[in-house]
N, C-alpha and C positions, 0 to 999 in steps of 0.2 A: 287292733281290733278293731270290730267294725260297730258303729253306731246308726247307719242308717234305717230308716224305717220303712216301713210299707207304707209307702205315698196313696195307696186307697183307703188307708183305715181313717174311720171318723174320729177326727178331732173336736176338741172338747173348751169353749170356756171358762171361764171363771164361775156361774152361779154351777152348771151341771158337772162341772169336770173336779173344782178343788170345794168349793162354799155348802151344797150338796151332802157329800159324802161326811165331809169333815160335820157340820151341825146335827146329822143325825145320828153317827157315832157320841158326839156329846150327847144329848138328849138321847140318853138308853137307859139301862137298864138302872143302875145307880140313881136317876132321878127318881123312878116309879115305884123301886123298892125299898130305896134306902132313906131319901131325905125326909120324911115323917120320923127314923128309926134315931136321926143326926139331932132334929130339931126336939123330942121328946127326952134325950138323953142330955142334950148343951142350951137349952132354950136357945130364943133366937139369937141373943147378942154373939153367944158363940160361932152359932153358927155359921152367921153370916161370918166371923172372923174365919170361919175354915174356909166359907167359899172362894174370901176375897184372896189369903196365903195361896190356897191353890191353884188359882187362876193367875194371880203373879207369876208362879212360876211359869206356866203357863203360856200366860202371855210373853213372858221372855224367850222362852223356846220359840215362840209362832217369829219373834223379832230377829231372834239371831239365824232360822233356817229361813226366813226371807230375805234376810241383808244376804246370804251367802248363795240362794238361788236369784237374786239381783244382779249378784258379779259372774256368774260363768253362762254358758248356752246349758239348761238344763238339759238331758237323757231321760231316759226308761230309768227307773230303780227307785225313782222315787227318795228318801232318809238317805238308803245307802252311795246313790250316785252322789249326794251332797256330799259324803264324809270321805268318800275313795277319793276326788276328784279334790280334797283340800291336805284329807293326811297319809294317802297313798292308798294304794288296794292294799295290802295288809291288813290293817284296820281298816278300810272300807267294807272288805269283805268280813272280817270278825262280826263288826256293826253287822253287817250284809243278812250274816248264817243266824244271829241270836233275832232280828228283826223277823226274817221267815218263818223261824220256828215259832216266834212268840203270838204270828198272826197265822198260821197252820191252826196249832193248837186252839185258837181262836172259836178255830172256825166251829171246833168241834164243842165247845163250852158254851157260845151262844146258840150252838141248834141244841146241845141238851137242854139247855135253859125255856128252849122254844118249847122242845117236847113238852117237859115238864109241865109249862106254864096251861098248853094247851088241853092236856090231859085229864085235870084239873075236873074238865066238865066230861068226862067221861058217864057213859048214863049206867051207873054199875046196878040200877035198879031193873034194866031192861037187858042188860048185856051180862051182870053181872061183875065179879070183883075183878078188875084191868090186871090181866097176866102180867108177869116179871120181864117179858119181853117185849112189851109193847113201845115203854119209853127208848130202850137202844133203837128197836126199829125204826120208829116216826124221827127219831133223829137220824138213824141213815136214809133215810126218805128224804127227809129234808136237806141234807149235803149231796145228793145227787142231783137235788131238781136246782140250787141254787149254784154247783159247780155247773151243771147242764147253762143256765143262763148267764154265768160270768165267761164259760167257755164259747159260746156262739157269737154274745158280742156284748160288748163293754159299754155301747151306748144303749141296748136294751136293757140293760142293767138298772145304768144310771139313770135314766127313765121311767124306771120302773120303783123308783127308788120318790119319784113327784108323789103319789099317791100317798106313802110313807108318809112324806112331808107335811100333807095336807090333815093327816089323822092325827099325828104328834100336836099337830098345832090345833087341832079341833080339841084336844084333852088336856090343853094349858087353858083354854079359852074355857069349858067346860067347868074345869078346875075353879077358873073367876067367879063365874056365875053361879057357879055351887054355894064357892063361899059367899058371895055379895046378896044375894038372896036369903041368903038365910043371918042368924044373930051371928053378933060379932061379940068379943071378948078383948080386954089386955092380953099381949101375950106375954110369956114367963121368960124373963130376962134370961136368967141366971142356969148353971146347969144344976144337972139333979144327980144324973148317972145310975137313971134308975134302973136301966138294966146292963148295963156294961161299966165294970170295975176300972177298966183299964186306961180309963181316964181319957183327955185329950186329946193326946196326940195318935191313940188306937184308934178313936172314931174318925181322924184325920186321915191316919192311912187307910181306911176299911170308902173314904168318902172319893179318894183321891184319882182312881181310876175312872172317874165318873170325867174328866176333864179332860181325859188323853186321847180323845179323837181325832182333834185339827190332822195329826199322823196320815190319817186315812184318805186326804185330800194329795196332799204329797207325795202319796204313792202313787197317782194317777200322771206324775211325770212328764210321761213319755205320750203319752195321749190328751195333751193338751197344744191349742195353737199356739198360747204365747205363753210358756212356763214360768216364767219371768216376771212377766203381769198378774198372771191368774195367781201364783201361789202367793205372793203377798197379801196383794188383797182376798180372795177369799180364805187366806188361812187367818189372817187379824180378822177379816168380819165372822168368822163362826166363832170365833173365839169371844171376841166382843157380845154378840151374839148368846152364847151361852152363857157367858157371864149375867147378863142384864138375867136372863130367862131362870136363873138360878140365885139370882138375889130377891127374885118375886116371888118363888114358890114356896120358901120357907116362912115367909111373911104371910101368905094367904093360909099356909096349916097352924100359924103357931096360932091366929087370928080366929079362925072357925070356931062354932061350939059345936058341929057337925060328929066331931070327936077330940079325946082326951089326949092332953100330951101323956099323961101315964100309960091309954092306948098305942100312941104312935109307938114309946117307946117298946115296946113288943116287937122284938125280929120278926117274930111269925106273923104279925101283923100288916107288914107287907104293901100289898097293895092295895091294900084294906084304908090305906089314908088317902087312896082317891077315889077309891070307887065309893064310900063312904060320902064323900063330900058331892064331888064332881055333880054337876047335870046332868040326866037320866043315869046318872048313878054309873054298870061298869061295860053300857052301851058304847059308850064312844073310847072308857080306857084302855078293857082287853087288849081289842084290836091294835089300837094304839102302841100297846104296850108290845106286842106281838110286831108289830112294822119296824117298833125300835129296835128289837133284837133282831129281826130279819134282815136289818139295814145295816147291822154290827156286822152281822154274817157274812154279807157281801162284802161291807165294804175289806171283810179280811179278805174272802175267797177274789177278788180283784186285787188287792196291791199283793197280798205274799205269790203270787206265782211274777209278777214282773220285778220283782225281785231276785226272783231266780233266773228271770229272761236276763237283766241285768248281768247278773254274776258269769252267767254262760258269755254271755257276748265279751266281755272281760276277761275270759279265762279260767275265770275259778268255779266255773263249774259246767260241765258237759254241753259239747256245743248244738247236740241236737235238742237241749231246752230252750232254745233263743229261735226257735222256729214258729213261724205265725203263721196265722190262716188268712186265709183273700181276707176278711173285716179285722185283719192288722190286730187280733188278739194271741196271746201266747197259749197258742191253746195245750202244746205237751205239756208244759208247765202247770197248766191251771188242770190237767187230767190227774199229775202227778200230785197237786195239792191233793186234791180234792181226795184219791185214794189214801195220802195219809192220814188226812181229818178223817175217812173211815176207820182204819186201823186203831184211829185214838179213840174210838166208841167204845174197844172192846175193852179200854182201861176201868171202863165202868166208874167208879167214881174218880172225876177230874180235882176234886176240892185240893186233894192234897197236891197236886202240882201245880194248882190255880196263881199263888202268891207268887211261885218259881215264875210263870210264864207274864203276869205282872212287872216284876222284877224286870227280867229280861230285856219287857218293851221299856221300859223307863230309863234303862242303858240308853238308849236312842236320845233323851232330854237331855245326858249329861254330856254327850261326845257331839250333839248339834252346839251345845251353847259353849264348848271350850273349843271345837271350831274358829266359831265365830269369834271368840276372845282370842285363840291366836293368830289368828290372820288378823286381827286390828293391833295384836302387840308386835306382832312380827313387820305389818305395813310393808311388803311388799308393792312394788309399782302397780304391780297389775291388780292388786286390789281394792277396786272401785267399786265399791253395793252404793245402789241407789239410797238405799237405808241404814244410815251411818248408826251404830250403835258401841257407845262407852263400853269399852273389854270388859269394865269392872261389874257391868250390869248381867255381860252373857257368864260370865264366870261366878256372878249372884244364884243366875238361873240353873249352873252345874252343879255347886254345892246344897243348893234347893231339892232340887230332883236327889240327890247321893241319902238327903235328909231323910227324903221321904222313904227311897229305897229300903232305908237303912229300919225305918218306922213298920215297915210293911213284913218286913223279915228278916234278921241279920243272914240268917244261914241261906235263905235264897242269895239274898248278895251275893256271898261267897261264891255258890254255885254259879251265877249268873257270870260274876267276874272270870271265873275259872273256867266257864265252856269259852269262850271270849279270848282268853288268855291262849285257849290251845290251839283255834281256828286261828290265832294271829300268828302263834308258832309254826304250823303248819305250815298256811302261804308264804312264812317268810322263810322257812324252807325249801320252797320249790322254786327258789328263786324269780318273781314274778318280775316283769318288765312294765314299762307303762309310757305311756305316749305323749303324756300331761305333766307338767310342773307340779309339787304340792307343797304344801305349806313347810313341810320337813325342812325341804334344802332353804326354803327363806329364815325360818326360823337359825339353823345351824349357821347361815351368812350372817345376820345379826349378831349372835352370839362371836362368829370370827371376827367379825368387823370390830366392836367392843374387845376380843382378847387384844386384836393386833395394835389398838391405840394404843392400850395401857403398856402393852409388852414398846410400844416405838417409845415412850417418857423412859423406861429402863434403859441404864447402862448394862449391855449382857457381860459381866466378869467369867472368869474361870470356872467359878462354881455352877455359873449356867451354864458352862457349854454342854452339848450335844448332839449325835453326829446329824447333821443333815445333806444326805446322801443325795446328789445326782447321780442316775446310773444310764448312760447312751448303749443305747440296744439295736442291731436291725434288724433284728426279730425275738420279739419277744418269750417266745417259745423256744428258741435252738437258743437261749440265755436264761434259760429261769432258774440255772441251778447258778447266776450270777446272782441276780435278784433274790434267789434266797440267801444267799450270804450277806447280799447288803441289808434286806430285811432283819437277819438275826443280828447284825453290827447294832442294829437301832433297835432291839428287843423293844418295841413300843415306849419306849424314851428321845425317840429320835422322830426324825421325818423324811419319809421316802418317797424320790421323785423319779419317776426313770422317763426318759425322751427317745423319741424315736425319731429322727432327722428325714425329713425328705426335700427334695430339690425344685429348685424351683423350674427347671424344663420338664420336670414332671407332672402333667397338666393332672392325666387318673389320679395319682396319688393325694394330690394336693386339693381334687373336690372330694374326693372321699376319708378326707380327714378326720370328721367326726367318726366315722365309720370302726375306722382302723384305732382311733381312740378306745372305743367303745369292746371292739375285739382285744386287746389291752387288760382293758378293766374285766371282759370274764376269765380272761388266760389266767389275771392273778386271783380270780374266786372260784377258779376249778381246783387250783393249789394252795388255799386259806392261804390266802396273801393281799394286804393291804398297803393300797400306793396311794399317790398321785400320779396319774398319767397325762403325755400329751406330746401329742405329735407339733414338730416345731420345723416350719419353713424355713432352706438355709441355701445361700448362693452356693456353698464347699465346704468340704466338712471340716476342714481345718480351720475356717471362719466362722463356720458352725457352732463347733463344740465350744469356739472360746466367748461369741457374744452369746450363747444364751447360755454358759456357766457363769460369766461377768456380773449377768442384768439378774441374775435367779434368783425368785425369791423376794422376800419384800420384810418391812420393819424389822424385825431381832428373827427373824426367820430367813437370814439371808444364807444361800446355800454354802456350806463351807466346806464341803468334801464331792469330791467329783472321782468316780468309780467304773473303772474299765475293764473290760475281758483283752485277755490276750490274744491276739488273732491267728489263725493258721496261715494266714500270709505274710511273707519276710518283708514286705516293701509298706503293708497298714501296720504292721508294730514299729518300722520306722519313723510314718508318717503320726502315730501314735505317741514316739518320746518327742518329736517335737512340739505337736500339740502341747503334750504335761512340762516341757520347760516354760511354755508362753504361760501357760495357767499356771504354773507356780509361782510365777514373776506376782499375779495378782490375789494372792494370799491364797491358794484352796490348798487342800490339803489331796493329796493323791494315793490311792489306789490304783494298785493294777492287778489283777487276778489273773493266775495262770490253774486252768484243771486239768489234771495227769488221768483219766479216764483207765486206763491202763496199769493206776497204781493202786493197791489196796493195802490197809493197813488193820485197824480193829477193828475186829469181830463182835467186841460185846459194846455195853455201853460208855466205859470208857476209853477216852478219847485223848489222845496228846498232843497238845498246842506248847510251838515253840518258837519261841521270839530270840531273834541276835541280837544282840544288846551292840550297841555302839555310842551310846551314852542320851539321855535323858533330852537333852536339845536336837540331836541325831536322829529322831523319829522314836525315841523309846518312849516317851509321854503317852505318844498316840496310838503306838503298837498293844500298850499295856490297857488304854482305855478299851482300845476294840476288841483284845484279849478277854476283860472283864465284862464285856455287854455281850460278849460271844458265849460265856460261861452261863450265862442267867438261862439264852437257850435252852428247850427243853432238850433236843438233840446233843447239844454239847455241856449239860450241866454237870455232867462225874468228868466230867474232861480233866486235865492234869497240867498246869502250866509251866514248863520248863523255860528259863531262860537263860540262854547261853550267848558265851563270846571268847572272842578268842587275842591272848596276847603273848607276849616277847618272852618277860621275865617272870621269878615266882611272886617278888616282891609288889608288880603289875598287879598280879595275878589277888593278891590279897586286900591289896588297895580297891581294887573294883568289885570284891565280892562284898566288902563292907559296905562301897558306899549302894550299890543295887540293891542288897538287906535291906538299908536306912531308907530306903523307897519306899520298901515291899511293905515295911513296917507304920511309914505312915504313911502308907495308901490303903493299906490293913488286903492286901491280898495274898494268898498262900499261893508259892511261888516256889518250885527247885531249883536253884542259883549251879549252875557249872561251868565251871571255866576254864578252858585248857590251853593250857601252852603249844604253840606252834612250833616248835621242833622243823623249824624249814618247811613244813607244810604250808601249801596257799588256802587260801580262804574255801574255796570251791571243794575242796581236797576236805578238807577238814566239816566242810559245812555236810559233806556227803556220809562222810563218817559218825558227825555226833547225830545228827535228824534222820536217821535211817527208819525210826520208830516212827517218827511224825506224822500225824494225821491233814495239819494243820503249818507253816513256817511262814511266818512274818519278816522279813528282811526289808531294811532300807533300799530307796529308790535313791541313788544314784542320778543328777542335772547333768546332761551333757551339755558338752559345747556342741554349736555346727561343725557338723561336717563327721562328728563322733559317733552317729548312730547305728550305723550296720552293724559296726563292732559292738556296739553295747547290746544290742539284740542280741547276738550271737552268744555276747555273755551271760544274758537272762536266760535264754534258753538254755544254758544247760545246767545253772543252779535252780531253776522251776523245775526240773527232772526230780529232787529232792524227796517231793510229797503230792500226794492226789491234790495237796490245795496249797500254793505259794499265793502269799500278798505281799507286793514290793508296795512300800509305804514311803511315803513323803508326808513328811511333817511342817506344814506353811504357818499354822496358824495358832497349833498349839503348844503354849510355851507355859511350865510351868504350872500345869493346869491341872494334873495329877491327884495330888492330896486336897486340895482346892475339892476340885468334882465330887471325887468322892468322901468325904467329907460330909458332904450333904446332901449324899446321896447312896442308901447304903442297905440300900435292897441289893 
């Protein structure tokens, strides 16, 4: 992924880049249209409680965002960038798409509101009744205008907001002058709920969107000179400034004699709460309100395309969306955003989706706080923010934002979560790659450390035995059948490790160890498999296998079983038997697997598993456990287990049958016991006679003495031709484990 920015693009500081767009979005429509209504219904006391509660959640979220921003080098994308670099591309992408949708539709909302507020001055006496198309037409014109400004230059848009800030400031001063220059009365402290029967929390939910504007500044992250400094300074200062102003305004409205609380409680009174009180009436208030709405729309048309640009840079959206103009603006993304906002005008009445968009936007609050809390809990060494917040403070902000979302609309909350979950699943299926570490790895590292330390205190008994398998492969794609069988033996209950050996004299292979390991992971994923992959540098094959196997694993997760594939080379098989002899001395179980691709057996779902029994201590326990685990696999779940053996006399036959059936009853494994008399036949002949219909055969593996390997290789070759898959088993650690293991695991 490339995150290089156009070096000729204008970069901004804290005031112009963060504080200005944030504070102008905060001091918007809610302040002008709804403050009087809140005071009229709640009284001054609870209104201040609403302001404080809402701003506490916002302040905590601002702190959380600032903490994350001071820990990484922030690029383009604002909140999306912060989340994706902490929780990964899938989660970040889901949040990024949600943020983009909410910001794009917000453009339409704000422009509709601006058009409607301007058209109240329609000169009906001169021009006649206002036509029905006037509002949509003016809305479309405003969208085109602000999209052009945003696509032309971010500097132009941000500087355009300076006179907007002046207008808003003048309107606040006009309100102060209007109140203080006229009569005052004692405020009404208690709630009356004159026009709102829903109570405190309904009013709180209506008011809350008025404090969410600080994210507009963070959205400019890619256009900042020093985002690590400007984001926390601009964000926190805008939240504190907004809180102070929001504390002053309800006090002013509650003590003035120019409007009554009954009038303010009427939702239709709206902007008159200001125009009836302020110095010069609506002369300063209307332009300020228009400026506030326009600033919010400009903030949305600036932030949305930058999220789209960042998604494109990360490969989550088409590449052409990250194209920049000469002035460094994401021009294509801006035009597309403007076009979508224009199409939304055709929806006409947008109030029906307004709650959904607000809740969608507030999911960012939840995720930002969760990211900060998780980062703090995981305590990665790389997490060293300049602003430190206790995890429980960020968690409180997340829970608070979630509660507000529920208050606004439970249905919208479900729809928003459903949308983001769908996007997350889509990106997850795309098998995204990222070049940075995220908190997910740190979280699981911490959990793994916790589990391993607890496991290390326990004595691993036979009941706790699981196949912890180490498979050696030269090329994972050529040995994928072996890996699949090993995974089937583990069946989500054990641990599978795959090792590829690289020799010390192969310098190129050593340098490409990471790439080789990543290739192994990709190959496994392609086949729907999961395992731990590693590339080990060794001096020789023999010593390398021994050294890697002996020290492999940790705590209670030491590798207990080593699995090999039968080689097509005679000398390699001889060397393999030598390695197996040395591994057995170290207590490792051995599985030696031969695949015969020219043999086929079952064409249906039912398969046959044959176990040649030499006694529980002579590999029987391990073979039964492997057969049991294999039957848990979907491919083998309908298979039938046949336990076979050959004896000299009928008396031996009866005794052995009783012993095996007793073990099977104890272990609760359904299997058919078939014991034949040798009648002078050799074992190999009996094997081919009895297991001719088997799909997989388990046989004991004899350890050879030095010098016996060539002869034994020839013998194993003949025996292995009995079935499509032959597994030679040497049990070196599983003693009397079967009943205990299966009594504690009835799955």
